[in-house]
Steps between C-alpha positions, in 0.01 A plus 500: 500500500356705221398350167603822326788447258813661645563704185162673546551594866563849629810557710289515817312178425820314412676625814208400724489152354878467519483579872241222545713253305808580707297460821373159397846383399652626825242314709603177330153351536451447127568162336816485289319495164295806600814671630660466160194655332495780757871566445447520123204736546707708742784527250256619232345750741844634596587547134169682441566735791850574371361573152231735632755682718734544204213639292417748776866606533519560125185714510638706788830543317311648204339781704645835401536791741506874440757740647306507830500122525131470411386216269425624151415172333685203372763469237479222242674180596821429311445297188130584466 
């Protein structure tokens, strides 16, 4: 597993590590204490992925289109 703090990981890095964690847990070849640590890391990675996806969705929602449906820029986020 990576030593990178979860909160500093990109979506892609977090997803790749999450897939590894799930694979190890599914194999069941990890001692119980290590399984607990893996599960906790997996939960943090899942939360990171969800956060990054939400951020991306919000950015996409801010894209403005012209009459022809072409992107013209972004509008300010509400509350900013």
